[in-house]
C-alpha positions in Angstrom: 38.2 0.0 -53.8 39.2 3.0 -55.9 36.4 4.8 -57.7 37.4 7.4 -60.3 34.9 9.9 -61.6 34.1 7.5 -64.4 33.7 4.5 -62.1 31.4 6.3 -59.7 28.9 7.2 -62.5 25.4 7.0 -61.3 22.3 5.8 -63.1 21.3 9.4 -63.7 24.7 10.2 -65.3 24.5 7.1 -67.5 21.1 8.2 -68.8 22.5 11.6 -69.5 25.3 10.0 -71.5 22.8 7.9 -73.5 20.8 10.9 -74.3 23.4 13.6 -74.9 26.9 12.4 -75.4 26.7 11.8 -79.1 28.7 13.7 -81.7 27.0 16.5 -83.5 25.2 15.0 -86.4 26.6 17.0 -89.3 23.9 17.1 -91.9 24.8 15.7 -95.3 23.2 18.7 -96.9 25.9 20.8 -95.2 28.7 18.5 -96.1 30.7 21.2 -97.9 30.7 23.6 -94.9 34.2 22.3 -93.9 35.8 22.2 -97.3 38.8 24.4 -96.5 40.8 21.8 -94.5 44.3 22.2 -95.9 45.6 23.9 -92.8 44.2 21.3 -90.3 47.5 20.1 -89.0 49.1 23.5 -88.3 46.0 25.1 -86.9 45.2 22.1 -84.7 48.8 22.0 -83.4 48.5 25.7 -82.4 45.3 25.0 -80.6 46.8 22.0 -78.9 49.5 24.1 -77.2 51.8 21.1 -77.9 49.9 18.8 -75.6 52.3 16.0 -76.1 55.3 18.1 -75.0 56.7 21.4 -74.0 57.2 24.5 -76.2 60.5 23.2 -77.4 59.1 19.8 -78.4 60.4 18.0 -75.4 58.1 15.7 -73.5 55.9 17.4 -71.0 57.0 17.2 -67.4 55.3 14.7 -65.1 54.4 14.9 -61.4 56.8 12.9 -59.2 53.9 11.1 -57.5 53.3 9.2 -60.7 56.9 7.9 -60.9 57.3 4.2 -60.0 58.3 3.6 -56.4 58.1 7.2 -55.3 54.6 7.0 -53.7 52.1 4.5 -52.3 50.8 2.1 -55.0 47.8 3.4 -57.0 44.5 1.7 -56.1 43.7 -1.2 -58.4 41.3 -0.8 -61.3 38.9 -3.7 -61.6 36.2 -4.8 -63.9 33.2 -4.8 -61.6 29.5 -4.2 -62.1 29.7 -0.4 -61.7 32.6 -0.1 -64.1 30.8 -2.2 -66.6 27.8 0.1 -66.4 30.0 3.1 -66.9 32.0 1.7 -69.8 28.9 0.2 -71.4 27.1 3.6 -71.6 29.7 4.9 -74.0 28.9 2.6 -77.0 25.2 2.8 -76.2 25.4 6.6 -76.7 26.8 6.3 -80.2 26.0 3.0 -81.8 23.0 4.4 -83.6 24.6 7.7 -84.4 25.7 7.8 -88.1 29.4 8.4 -88.7 31.0 11.8 -89.0 31.6 13.2 -92.4 35.0 12.2 -93.9 37.7 14.8 -93.9 39.6 13.4 -97.0 37.8 15.3 -99.7 39.4 17.3 -102.5 38.3 20.9 -103.1 40.8 21.8 -105.8 38.3 22.1 -108.6 35.0 21.0 -107.1 32.8 21.5 -104.0 32.3 18.0 -102.8 29.1 17.1 -101.0 27.8 13.9 -99.5 24.4 12.4 -99.3 23.7 9.7 -96.7 22.5 6.5 -98.2 18.7 6.0 -97.8 17.8 3.0 -95.7 21.3 2.5 -94.4 20.0 0.9 -91.2 18.7 -2.1 -93.3 22.0 -2.9 -95.1 24.7 -1.6 -92.8 25.5 -3.2 -89.4 28.3 -0.8 -88.3 27.5 2.8 -89.0 27.7 4.6 -85.7 30.4 5.8 -83.3 32.3 8.1 -85.7 33.7 5.4 -88.1 33.4 1.8 -89.1 36.1 0.3 -86.9 34.8 2.2 -83.9 31.3 0.9 -84.5 32.8 -2.6 -84.5 34.9 -2.2 -81.3 32.0 -0.5 -79.6 29.8 -3.5 -80.4 32.5 -5.7 -79.0 32.5 -3.7 -75.8 28.7 -4.1 -75.4 29.0 -7.9 -76.1 31.9 -8.4 -73.7 30.2 -6.5 -70.9 26.9 -8.3 -71.2 28.7 -11.6 -71.6 30.6 -10.9 -68.4 27.7 -9.4 -66.5 24.4 -10.9 -67.7 22.4 -9.0 -65.1 23.8 -5.6 -66.1 20.9 -3.1 -66.0 21.6 -2.0 -69.6 21.8 -5.6 -70.9 18.2 -5.5 -72.4 19.1 -2.3 -74.3 22.4 -3.9 -75.5 20.5 -6.9 -76.8 18.0 -4.6 -78.5 20.8 -2.9 -80.3 22.5 -6.2 -81.3 19.1 -7.5 -82.7 18.8 -4.4 -84.9 22.4 -4.2 -86.0 23.3 -7.8 -86.6 20.6 -9.0 -89.0 20.7 -11.1 -92.1 20.1 -8.0 -94.2 22.7 -5.8 -92.6 25.4 -8.5 -92.8 24.5 -9.2 -96.4 24.9 -5.4 -97.1 28.3 -5.5 -95.4 29.4 -8.4 -97.5 28.3 -6.7 -100.7 30.3 -3.6 -99.7 33.5 -5.4 -98.8 33.3 -7.5 -102.0 33.8 -4.2 -103.8 36.2 -2.6 -101.3 39.0 -5.1 -100.7 41.3 -2.9 -98.6 38.8 -0.9 -96.5 39.7 -1.0 -92.8 42.7 -3.3 -93.4 44.1 -4.6 -91.1 42.8 -2.7 -88.0 39.1 -3.0 -88.5 39.4 -6.6 -89.7 41.1 -7.6 -86.5 38.4 -6.0 -84.4 35.6 -7.7 -86.4 37.3 -11.1 -85.8 37.5 -10.3 -82.1 33.8 -9.4 -82.0 32.8 -12.6 -83.9 35.0 -14.7 -81.6 33.4 -13.1 -78.5 29.9 -14.0 -79.8 31.0 -17.5 -81.0 32.3 -18.4 -77.5 29.3 -17.0 -75.6 27.0 -19.6 -74.3 23.8 -17.7 -75.1 21.1 -18.6 -77.7 20.9 -15.1 -79.2 24.7 -14.9 -79.3 24.8 -18.0 -81.3 22.4 -16.4 -83.9 24.5 -13.3 -84.0 27.7 -15.3 -84.4 26.2 -17.3 -87.3 25.1 -14.2 -89.1 28.5 -12.5 -88.6 30.5 -15.6 -89.6 30.6 -15.0 -93.4 32.2 -11.6 -92.8 34.6 -13.0 -90.2 35.6 -15.7 -92.7 36.2 -13.1 -95.4 38.4 -11.1 -93.2 40.3 -14.1 -91.9 41.1 -15.1 -95.5 42.1 -11.6 -96.5 44.2 -11.0 -93.4 46.1 -14.3 -94.0 46.8 -13.3 -97.6 47.7 -9.8 -96.6 50.3 -10.9 -94.0 51.7 -13.6 -96.2 52.4 -11.1 -99.0 53.4 -8.2 -96.8 57.2 -7.6 -97.0 57.6 -5.2 -94.1 55.4 -4.6 -91.1 53.8 -1.2 -90.4 55.5 0.2 -87.3 53.0 3.1 -87.0 51.5 4.2 -83.8 48.0 4.2 -85.3 45.6 2.0 -87.2 48.0 0.4 -89.7 50.2 -1.1 -87.0 50.9 -4.7 -87.9 51.8 -6.0 -84.5 48.5 -4.8 -83.0 46.5 -6.5 -85.8 48.3 -9.8 -85.3 48.0 -9.7 -81.5 44.3 -8.8 -81.5 43.5 -11.5 -84.0 45.4 -14.0 -81.9 43.2 -12.9 -79.0 40.2 -13.8 -81.1 41.6 -17.1 -82.1 41.9 -18.1 -78.4 38.1 -18.0 -78.3 37.3 -19.2 -81.9 40.3 -21.1 -83.3 41.3 -20.9 -87.0 44.3 -23.2 -87.2 45.5 -22.1 -90.6 45.3 -18.4 -89.7 47.0 -19.0 -86.4 50.0 -20.5 -88.1 50.1 -17.6 -90.6 50.0 -15.1 -87.7 52.9 -16.7 -85.9 55.0 -17.1 -89.0 54.4 -13.4 -89.8 55.3 -12.3 -86.3 58.6 -14.2 -86.4 59.4 -13.0 -89.9 58.8 -9.4 -89.0 60.1 -9.1 -85.5 62.3 -12.0 -84.3 65.5 -10.3 -85.5 64.6 -6.8 -84.2 67.0 -4.9 -82.0 67.1 -1.4 -80.5 63.5 -0.3 -81.1 63.3 3.5 -81.6 61.9 4.3 -78.2 63.1 7.9 -78.5 60.7 8.5 -81.3 57.7 7.7 -79.2 55.0 8.9 -79.1 54.1 10.5 -82.4 51.6 13.3 -82.1 48.6 11.1 -83.1 49.7 7.8 -81.7 47.3 5.6 -79.7 49.7 2.6 -79.9 53.3 2.3 -78.8 55.1 0.6 -81.7 57.9 -0.8 -79.5 55.5 -2.1 -76.7 53.0 -3.5 -79.2 55.9 -5.5 -80.8 57.1 -6.6 -77.4 53.6 -7.7 -76.3 53.1 -9.6 -79.5 56.3 -11.5 -79.2 55.4 -12.4 -75.6 52.6 -14.4 -77.2 54.8 -16.0 -79.8 58.2 -16.7 -78.4 59.3 -19.4 -75.9 60.2 -17.9 -72.5 63.9 -18.8 -72.7 64.2 -17.0 -76.0 61.9 -14.0 -75.1 64.1 -12.6 -72.3 67.3 -12.0 -74.4 65.2 -10.8 -77.3 63.4 -8.2 -75.1 66.8 -7.2 -73.6 68.0 -6.4 -77.1 64.8 -4.7 -78.2 64.1 -2.2 -75.3 66.6 -0.1 -73.3 67.1 -1.0 -69.6 63.9 -0.2 -67.8 65.7 1.9 -65.2 67.6 3.9 -67.8 67.0 7.4 -69.2 66.6 5.8 -72.6 63.4 4.1 -71.4 61.9 7.4 -70.2 59.7 8.0 -73.3 57.7 4.8 -72.3 57.7 5.5 -68.6 55.3 8.4 -68.1 51.8 8.8 -69.6 51.8 11.6 -72.2 48.4 13.0 -71.1 49.0 12.9 -67.4 47.8 16.5 -66.8 44.1 16.5 -67.7 44.1 20.3 -67.8 46.7 20.3 -70.6 44.5 17.9 -72.5 41.5 20.2 -72.8 40.5 22.1 -75.9 39.7 25.8 -76.0 36.2 26.6 -74.6 34.0 26.7 -77.7 30.9 24.8 -76.6 29.9 21.3 -77.5 29.8 21.8 -81.3 32.9 20.7 -83.4 32.9 23.9 -85.4 35.5 22.9 -88.0 38.0 20.3 -89.1 40.8 21.9 -87.2 39.0 21.3 -83.9 38.0 17.8 -85.0 41.6 17.0 -85.8 42.8 18.4 -82.5 40.3 16.4 -80.5 41.1 13.3 -82.5 44.8 13.6 -81.8 44.3 14.3 -78.1 42.0 11.3 -77.9 44.7 9.1 -79.4 47.3 10.3 -76.9 44.8 9.5 -74.1 44.0 6.1 -75.5 47.8 5.5 -75.6 47.7 5.2 -71.9 45.4 2.2 -72.0 47.2 0.4 -74.9 50.6 0.9 -73.2 49.2 -0.5 -70.0 47.9 -3.6 -71.7 51.1 -4.2 -73.6 53.1 -3.9 -70.4 50.9 -6.5 -68.7 51.6 -8.9 -71.6 55.4 -8.2 -71.3 55.4 -8.7 -67.5 53.5 -12.0 -67.8 56.1 -13.4 -70.2 59.0 -12.6 -68.0 60.2 -15.1 -65.3 58.6 -14.4 -61.9 62.1 -13.6 -60.5 62.7 -10.9 -63.1 62.8 -7.5 -61.3 61.1 -5.9 -64.3 57.8 -7.7 -63.7 56.9 -5.5 -60.7 58.1 -2.4 -62.6 56.1 -3.1 -65.7 53.0 -3.8 -63.6 53.4 -0.6 -61.7 53.9 1.4 -64.9 50.8 -0.2 -66.3 48.9 0.9 -63.2 50.2 4.5 -63.6 49.2 4.6 -67.3 45.7 3.2 -66.8 45.2 5.6 -63.9 46.0 8.5 -66.3 43.7 6.9 -68.9 40.7 6.9 -66.7 41.4 10.4 -65.3 41.7 11.9 -68.8 39.4 9.8 -71.0 36.8 12.5 -71.4 39.2 15.4 -72.1 38.8 14.9 -75.8 35.0 14.9 -75.5 33.2 12.7 -78.0 36.3 12.3 -80.2 37.7 10.2 -77.3 34.7 8.8 -75.5 33.3 7.1 -78.6 36.2 4.6 -78.6 38.5 4.9 -75.6 36.1 2.8 -73.5 36.8 -0.2 -75.7 40.5 0.1 -74.9 39.9 0.6 -71.2 37.8 -2.6 -71.2 40.5 -4.4 -73.3 43.0 -3.6 -70.6 40.7 -4.6 -67.8 40.0 -8.0 -69.5 43.7 -8.6 -69.7 44.3 -7.6 -66.1 41.7 -10.1 -65.0 43.2 -12.8 -67.2 46.7 -12.2 -65.7 45.3 -12.3 -62.2 43.8 -15.7 -62.9 47.0 -17.2 -64.2 
């Protein structure tokens, strides 16, 4: 069985991750030290060396041994105990680490400073791992792994974290915050919270039942708001990042498979059909954007694989994506961050010295994470096709290529990637197991 550097992590390495893999804790008293951020995009692009493409903006070249059918099949990635230990170390290293300072602050007339709320641990459940949604999906990662592997050596530590983060007081504080902030984390964070709640609600475990009950009011709030949002939304977001509508709908559907909400399920299906059923000629040539961690075309294809009848899905997919063996399909074929060397930042130590470096690492982490989300989407598409369709084998092989690249490069963006990419690696592995069981 294949073991990547990540999969072969020893207990010593895991402990090192738990102790030292956190982001620098920028002190609130120094919050204005990065005020001059207007040149973030240009300076970060210069440092990146155009990681997503060549000097002329064309996609970076890819080694022929990662092209489908040109070499022996890649070893299978599986969700086993050792993998669970490795992936589980990532959220444990950051779940108690307060979020990074926001970059969206104006310095036109004022120096803006931030002061961390006193006692935030008592009225905030999700405050670690860089940002709110990453804290939520990191919590989902811990829950899913312990649910899957009850004897995981880090399970007692995971339970300790869940006991301290999902309390009556912290969820009450979250509810009070979201009562005043109606669009915060819409729709991406809402979908992840619904998935976390569903994972807890479907776990046959006494403590999980308690955590699920405590989280239920927040899940109910987001379910209602998401239903209203999708009903009123006129056009879907086709972004390659957090606002992507297809990803939010599909992730929520995944949650509803474990914790049904019939009214919301109907709303999700109606929205998917309204937004995407008449789509043709998805703009594959535009992918990926420089900060994408989702493929708009593949996310749409994966969502409609859940929604459409098989006899309708095949002709719809034929009209959405170019032929899989054509040059027009090439932007989806090869992982963007195949070459791990090209994904590295300039050697400047472990400290994120300014917003330019932070922006660079963030964009690179997104392009690395794109490998996992593309792989998962391809599995959904393959599963919806007839077994005799020649594209099934190709999509599965492409998924294997992408996920191989994901595991090989997932630490190349340092903490900016490791704090969240593990969740998408696990999400892919869960889907791979599910497809194998069908």
